[in-house]
C-alpha positions as CSV (number, residue, x, y, z in Angstrom):
1,M,94.6,148.4,91.3
2,K,92.0,145.9,93.0
3,N,88.8,144.8,91.2
4,K,86.1,142.2,91.6
5,Y,86.0,139.5,88.7
6,K,83.9,136.5,87.7
7,I,86.2,134.0,86.3
8,E,85.0,132.7,82.9
9,K,87.6,129.9,81.9
10,M,91.0,128.7,81.9
11,V,93.2,129.5,78.8
12,Y,96.4,128.4,77.2
13,G,99.4,128.8,79.5
14,G,97.2,127.9,82.6
15,N,95.8,131.1,83.9
16,A,92.3,131.9,84.4
17,L,90.4,134.6,82.1
18,A,88.2,137.3,83.4
19,R,87.0,140.7,82.0
20,N,86.6,144.1,82.9
21,G,84.3,145.2,80.4
22,E,86.0,144.4,77.2
23,Y,89.3,144.3,78.8
24,T,90.8,140.9,79.2
25,V,92.4,140.0,82.6
26,F,94.4,136.8,83.1
27,I,94.4,135.7,86.9
28,E,96.8,133.4,88.4
29,N,95.6,130.5,90.5
30,G,91.9,131.1,89.3
31,C,89.2,128.6,88.6
32,R,86.3,128.6,86.3
33,G,83.3,130.2,88.2
34,D,85.3,131.9,90.9
35,V,84.4,135.3,92.1
36,V,87.4,137.0,93.3
37,E,89.0,140.2,94.3
38,A,92.3,140.5,92.4
39,E,95.0,143.2,92.2
40,T,96.6,144.2,88.8
41,I,100.3,143.3,88.6
42,K,100.8,144.1,84.9
43,M,99.1,146.1,82.4
44,T,99.3,146.3,78.4
45,K,97.2,147.9,75.8
46,N,95.3,144.7,75.2
47,Y,95.3,142.8,78.6
48,A,96.1,142.8,82.3
49,V,97.5,140.2,84.7
50,A,96.3,140.1,88.2
51,K,96.8,138.2,91.3
52,I,94.1,137.0,93.7
53,N,93.7,138.8,97.0
54,E,90.5,137.2,98.1
55,I,88.3,134.5,96.9
56,I,84.8,136.0,97.6
57,E,82.9,133.1,96.1
58,P,84.7,129.9,95.5
59,S,83.7,127.9,92.3
60,K,82.0,124.6,92.5
61,Y,85.0,123.2,90.7
62,R,87.7,124.5,93.1
63,I,89.1,121.7,95.3
64,K,91.8,121.4,98.1
65,P,95.1,121.0,96.4
66,L,97.0,117.7,97.0
67,C,100.2,119.5,97.9
68,A,100.6,122.1,100.6
69,L,103.1,124.0,98.6
70,H,100.9,124.1,95.5
71,N,100.4,128.0,95.7
72,V,104.0,128.7,95.5
73,C,105.5,125.8,93.5
74,G,105.6,126.2,89.9
75,S,105.4,122.8,88.9
76,C,101.8,121.8,88.7
77,G,99.5,124.8,88.7
78,W,96.0,123.1,88.6
79,Q,95.7,121.0,91.7
80,H,93.2,123.3,92.9
81,I,90.7,122.4,90.1
82,D,88.5,119.2,90.1
83,Y,89.8,116.8,87.6
84,I,86.7,116.4,85.5
85,C,86.6,120.2,85.0
86,Q,90.5,120.0,84.1
87,L,89.6,117.5,81.3
88,K,86.9,119.9,79.9
89,E,89.1,123.0,80.3
90,K,91.9,121.2,78.3
91,Q,89.3,120.2,75.5
92,N,88.4,123.9,75.4
93,I,91.9,125.3,75.2
94,V,92.8,122.7,72.4
95,K,89.7,124.0,70.3
96,E,90.3,127.7,71.0
97,T,94.0,127.6,70.4
98,I,93.7,126.0,67.0
99,K,90.8,128.3,66.1
100,N,92.8,131.5,67.1
101,I,96.0,130.4,65.1
102,T,94.3,128.6,62.1
103,G,91.1,130.8,61.8
104,K,89.1,127.6,61.7
105,D,86.8,125.8,64.1
106,Y,87.4,122.2,64.2
107,D,85.6,119.5,66.5
108,V,87.7,118.4,69.3
109,E,87.0,115.1,71.0
110,Q,86.6,115.1,74.7
111,T,90.1,114.8,76.7
112,I,91.0,111.3,77.5
113,P,91.9,111.1,81.3
114,S,95.2,109.8,82.6
115,P,95.0,106.3,84.2
116,K,96.7,107.9,87.3
117,I,96.3,111.5,88.3
118,K,99.0,111.4,91.0
119,E,102.2,109.6,91.3
120,Y,102.5,109.5,87.6
121,R,105.6,111.3,87.0
122,C,108.2,108.6,86.1
123,K,111.1,111.2,85.2
124,V,111.9,114.2,87.5
125,Q,114.6,117.0,87.0
126,L,115.2,118.5,90.2
127,P,117.3,121.7,90.4
128,V,119.9,121.7,93.3
129,A,120.8,124.5,95.8
130,Q,122.5,124.9,99.2
131,T,121.9,127.0,102.1
132,K,124.5,129.5,102.9
133,Q,125.0,128.9,106.9
134,S,123.8,125.3,107.5
135,K,125.0,124.1,104.0
136,R,121.7,122.1,103.9
137,I,121.1,120.6,100.1
138,L,117.9,121.6,98.7
139,T,115.9,120.2,95.8
140,G,112.5,120.9,94.4
141,Y,111.0,123.1,91.8
142,Y,111.0,126.9,91.1
143,K,108.6,129.3,92.5
144,K,106.2,130.6,89.8
145,N,107.7,132.9,87.4
146,S,111.1,133.0,89.1
147,H,114.3,131.0,89.7
148,E,113.7,130.9,93.4
149,L,113.9,127.3,94.5
150,I,111.2,125.8,96.6
151,N,112.6,122.8,98.6
152,I,110.3,120.1,98.3
153,K,110.3,116.9,100.8
154,Y,107.1,115.4,99.2
155,C,105.7,115.7,95.8
156,P,102.3,113.8,95.1
157,M,102.9,113.8,91.4
158,Q,105.9,111.2,91.8
159,S,106.1,108.0,93.5
160,D,106.9,107.9,97.3
161,L,110.1,105.8,96.4
162,I,111.3,108.9,94.1
163,N,110.5,111.1,97.1
164,E,112.4,108.9,99.4
165,I,115.4,108.3,97.3
166,T,115.7,112.2,96.6
167,A,115.6,112.7,100.5
168,F,118.4,110.2,101.0
169,I,120.7,111.6,98.2
170,K,120.3,115.1,99.8
171,E,121.2,113.8,103.2
172,E,124.1,111.8,102.0
173,A,125.5,114.5,99.7
174,Q,125.6,116.9,102.6
175,K,127.4,114.4,104.7
176,L,130.0,113.9,101.9
177,N,130.4,117.7,101.4
178,I,129.1,117.8,97.9
179,T,128.1,121.2,97.2
180,G,125.0,122.4,95.7
181,Y,124.8,124.7,92.8
182,D,124.7,128.5,93.2
183,E,123.1,129.9,90.0
184,K,124.0,133.4,90.5
185,H,127.7,133.0,91.2
186,H,127.8,129.7,88.8
187,K,129.6,127.8,91.7
188,G,128.9,124.4,93.3
189,I,129.1,120.8,92.1
190,L,125.7,119.5,91.9
191,R,123.3,121.1,89.5
192,H,120.4,118.6,89.1
193,I,119.2,115.4,90.2
194,I,117.5,113.5,87.6
195,I,115.6,110.2,88.4
196,R,113.9,108.0,85.8
197,Q,111.7,105.3,87.0
198,S,109.8,102.4,85.0
199,S,106.1,102.2,85.6
200,N,106.3,99.2,87.7
201,H,108.9,100.8,89.9
202,N,111.3,98.1,89.6
203,N,113.9,100.0,87.5
204,I,115.3,103.4,88.4
205,L,118.3,105.4,86.9
206,I,119.7,108.4,88.7
207,I,121.6,111.0,86.9
208,F,123.8,113.7,88.9
209,V,124.1,116.7,86.5
210,I,127.4,118.2,87.8
211,N,129.1,121.8,87.2
212,A,132.6,120.3,86.7
213,V,134.7,118.5,84.1
214,N,136.1,115.9,86.4
215,I,134.4,113.6,89.0
216,E,134.9,114.0,92.8
217,K,135.6,110.7,94.5
218,S,132.7,111.9,96.7
219,L,130.3,111.4,93.8
220,Y,131.4,107.8,93.4
221,I,130.9,107.2,97.0
222,L,127.3,108.9,96.8
223,A,126.5,106.5,93.9
224,E,127.6,103.5,95.6
225,K,125.5,104.3,98.8
226,V,122.4,104.9,96.7
227,I,122.6,101.6,94.7
228,D,123.4,99.7,97.9
229,K,120.4,101.2,99.9
230,Y,117.8,100.7,97.1
231,E,117.5,97.6,95.0
232,Q,115.4,99.3,92.6
233,V,118.2,101.5,91.5
234,K,119.9,99.8,88.4
235,G,122.4,102.4,87.8
236,V,123.8,105.9,88.5
237,C,125.2,108.3,86.0
238,V,126.9,111.6,85.7
239,N,126.2,114.2,83.1
240,F,128.7,117.3,82.8
241,N,127.2,120.6,82.3
242,T,129.6,123.7,83.1
243,K,127.7,126.2,81.0
244,R,125.9,129.2,82.3
245,T,122.7,128.1,80.8
246,N,118.9,127.1,81.7
247,V,119.5,124.0,79.6
248,I,119.5,121.1,82.2
249,T,121.9,118.6,80.7
250,G,125.4,118.7,78.7
251,E,126.2,116.5,76.0
252,K,128.5,114.0,77.9
253,T,127.2,111.4,80.3
254,I,129.1,108.5,81.9
255,T,128.1,105.6,84.0
256,L,129.3,105.7,87.7
257,T,127.8,102.5,88.7
258,G,125.5,99.7,87.5
259,N,123.6,100.2,84.2
260,G,123.3,103.4,82.1
261,Y,119.7,102.6,81.4
262,I,116.3,101.2,82.8
263,I,113.9,98.9,81.1
264,E,110.3,99.9,80.8
265,E,107.6,97.4,79.9
266,L,104.1,98.4,78.6
267,G,101.6,96.3,76.9
268,G,104.1,93.5,76.7
269,R,106.6,95.5,74.8
270,K,110.0,96.2,76.5
271,Y,111.9,99.5,76.0
272,K,115.3,100.4,76.9
273,I,115.8,104.0,77.9
274,S,119.3,105.5,78.5
275,A,120.0,108.7,80.5
276,G,119.6,111.0,77.4
277,S,117.0,109.3,75.5
278,F,113.3,110.7,75.4
279,F,110.4,108.7,76.8
280,Q,107.0,109.9,78.1
281,V,107.0,111.3,81.5
282,N,103.8,109.6,82.3
283,P,104.1,106.0,80.9
284,Y,100.6,105.0,82.1
285,C,99.1,107.5,79.7
286,A,101.8,107.1,77.0
287,E,100.2,103.5,76.8
288,V,96.8,105.2,76.2
289,I,98.3,107.3,73.4
290,F,100.2,104.3,71.7
291,N,96.7,102.5,71.7
292,K,94.8,105.4,70.2
293,V,97.4,105.8,67.3
294,Y,97.3,102.1,66.8
295,E,93.3,102.3,66.4
296,L,93.4,105.1,64.3
297,I,95.9,103.3,61.8
298,E,94.4,99.9,62.1
299,N,90.9,101.3,61.1
300,R,92.3,103.1,57.9
301,A,95.2,101.2,56.5
302,K,96.3,97.6,56.2
303,N,100.1,96.7,56.2
304,A,100.9,100.4,55.8
305,V,104.4,101.7,55.2
306,I,104.9,104.1,58.1
307,L,107.4,107.0,58.9
308,D,107.9,107.4,62.6
309,A,109.5,110.8,62.9
310,Y,111.2,112.2,66.2
311,S,111.0,108.6,67.2
312,G,113.2,108.6,70.3
313,V,113.7,105.0,71.4
314,S,111.3,103.8,68.7
315,S,108.5,103.6,71.2
316,F,105.4,104.3,68.5
317,G,107.4,102.2,66.0
318,I,107.5,99.1,68.2
319,W,103.9,99.6,69.3
320,L,102.8,99.8,65.7
321,S,105.0,97.1,64.2
322,P,102.3,94.3,64.1
323,I,100.2,96.2,61.7
324,A,102.9,97.8,59.4
325,S,104.5,96.3,56.6
326,K,107.6,98.6,57.3
327,I,108.2,101.4,59.6
328,V,111.2,103.8,59.3
329,S,112.0,105.4,62.5
330,V,114.0,108.9,62.3
331,E,115.8,110.3,65.5
332,E,118.4,112.8,65.9
333,V,119.7,111.9,69.3
334,K,122.3,109.1,69.1
335,S,121.7,107.5,72.4
336,A,118.0,107.2,71.7
337,S,118.7,105.6,68.3
338,M,121.1,103.2,69.8
339,D,118.3,102.3,72.4
340,A,116.2,101.8,69.5
341,F,118.4,99.2,68.0
342,D,118.4,97.3,71.3
343,N,114.6,97.6,71.6
344,L,114.1,96.0,68.2
345,K,116.2,93.1,69.7
346,L,114.4,93.0,72.9
347,N,111.0,92.7,71.2
348,N,112.1,90.5,68.2
349,I,111.1,93.2,65.5
350,N,112.4,92.9,62.1
351,N,110.3,95.4,60.2
352,I,111.8,98.5,61.5
353,E,114.6,100.7,60.0
354,I,116.4,103.0,62.4
355,I,117.9,106.4,61.0
356,N,119.9,108.5,63.3
357,S,119.5,112.1,61.6
358,D,118.2,115.4,61.8
359,A,114.6,115.0,60.8
360,A,114.8,117.7,57.9
361,I,117.9,116.0,56.4
362,A,116.5,112.6,56.6
363,F,113.2,113.6,55.1
364,K,115.0,115.3,52.2
365,N,117.3,112.4,51.3
366,M,114.5,110.2,51.4
367,L,112.5,112.3,49.1
368,K,115.4,112.6,46.7
369,K,115.4,108.8,46.5
370,G,111.7,108.7,45.8
371,V,110.7,107.2,49.1
372,H,106.8,107.7,50.1
373,F,104.9,106.5,53.0
374,D,101.3,105.6,53.5
375,I,101.3,107.1,56.9
376,S,103.8,109.6,58.4
377,L,103.6,109.8,62.4
378,T,105.5,112.7,64.1
379,D,106.0,113.4,67.8
380,P,108.2,116.5,67.7
381,P,109.6,118.3,70.8
382,R,107.6,121.5,72.1
383,K,108.9,123.8,69.4
384,G,107.1,121.5,66.9
385,C,108.2,120.7,63.3
386,S,110.8,122.9,61.6
387,M,109.4,124.7,58.4
388,A,111.3,122.6,56.1
389,S,110.7,119.3,58.0
390,A,107.0,119.7,58.1
391,Q,106.9,120.5,54.3
392,T,109.0,117.6,53.2
393,L,107.0,115.4,55.7
394,C,103.9,116.3,53.6
395,E,105.7,115.7,50.3
396,L,106.8,112.1,51.6
397,T,103.2,111.2,52.8
398,S,100.5,109.7,50.5
399,K,97.5,109.2,52.8
400,Y,97.7,110.3,56.5
401,I,99.7,112.1,59.0
402,I,99.4,111.6,62.7
403,Y,100.9,114.5,64.8
404,V,101.4,113.9,68.5
405,S,102.0,117.2,70.3
406,C,102.8,118.3,73.7
407,N,102.4,122.0,72.6
408,V,98.9,123.0,71.0
409,S,100.4,126.3,70.0
410,T,103.1,125.0,67.7
411,L,100.7,122.2,66.6
412,A,98.2,124.7,65.4
413,R,100.9,126.8,63.6
414,D,102.1,123.4,61.9
415,M,98.5,122.7,60.9
416,N,98.6,125.7,58.6
417,I,101.6,124.1,56.8
418,F,99.9,120.7,56.3
419,E,96.7,122.4,55.1
420,Q,98.6,124.1,52.4
421,Y,99.9,120.8,51.2
422,G,96.4,119.4,51.0
423,F,96.2,117.6,54.5
424,T,93.0,118.2,56.4
425,P,92.4,117.6,60.0
426,V,89.9,114.6,60.5
427,Y,90.3,113.8,64.1
428,I,91.6,116.0,67.2
429,Q,92.0,114.1,70.4
430,P,93.2,115.7,73.6
431,V,95.0,113.3,76.0
432,D,95.9,114.2,79.8
433,M,99.5,113.2,79.8
434,F,100.1,115.8,82.6
435,P,97.2,115.8,85.2
436,N,97.1,118.8,87.7
437,T,98.9,120.9,85.2
438,P,97.7,123.1,82.3
439,H,100.0,121.1,79.7
440,I,98.0,119.1,77.3
441,E,99.1,116.2,74.8
442,T,97.0,116.3,71.6
443,V,97.0,113.5,69.0
444,I,95.5,114.8,65.5
445,M,95.2,112.9,62.3
446,F,95.4,114.6,59.0
447,E,93.9,113.1,55.8
448,K,95.2,113.9,52.2
449,H,92.7,115.2,49.8
């Protein structure tokens, strides 16, 4: 069924929204202000999903995508939207998502733009496949809403150096008869290529994720070829993942050659980042967020005792250490905690305590000991805080909670918990960590009343 639609706005998840009377229609690859003919591909009682057949009248916000594969690749999604419009849409999405889930209408600040809107991805995770006849190694991203791999030679969201190294690895892997992964039959060795790069591009770490329990000699040869070819490559690792799963990495990683980490430097602080440790994909924008959190705390509390939850390599803790009397960083991933210890030495910091533990368990133990914090900072994964950790976090905190979220839906859910414990949002700030995508980073400050 085909219909003509005038697109009203962008919505959570990245689609455009239009209406057929009172019936909501979500349209893929749309843009606010477009007039389109679209064909319904899914219908439910409450909404439909449609695909554009023709753009009858393009929006004034519609632009030419940076990438020729934008319409098929599932990685970005918003390259066709003018950047200023992207920022406005993200502000609206944060406001509307919070209102839909909490039932309350809060003021939301204008989205802070990323310092870079292309070549900003300093970590890429590229699935690998192989053609049946020519045995050519393919890497890229999946087609939208599928597991069909789109082979990408050039991605404008990552550096030219990452693109070049990826092409070299593919070519050399094929020469060495290293097989690409066949997801359907669970065969082939090389599943993913992960590349981590420092913001100054002088440090690169490569991780080969393999479907094997032993390392073939060819992988050692490939590692040496890459590190010999590119002086920026400081190390090559192997991660073992033999499970039939969508999870990219397994539990075990070893270093094949060079170092098993890179050093990132932002704002005069140094961060050691190992293969399995979390650090922001867009370090240029990470510095913007670190400074925003610093400003929020500095304006409200002097010499505060701060809890840094889901702390990774203690990136926030190290940034905030000059304005805190003490910081306790809690992180579950052991490699990240080990990096955090090294980062304290790298930055000559002595007012941070590192705890390697599940957040909910660590919070509960601290509460039993009567520990309290002036400010708690939490930067959880996309699933948000667990119910137990959110509740205990409130009990541990006497003044402010700062929540940094990469998923506004789970953020809004957790807001309801914080409000039950007397914490009211006083500042909501979207930050564009992921330009040209619908993903949004949000910084929110709660105050206890």
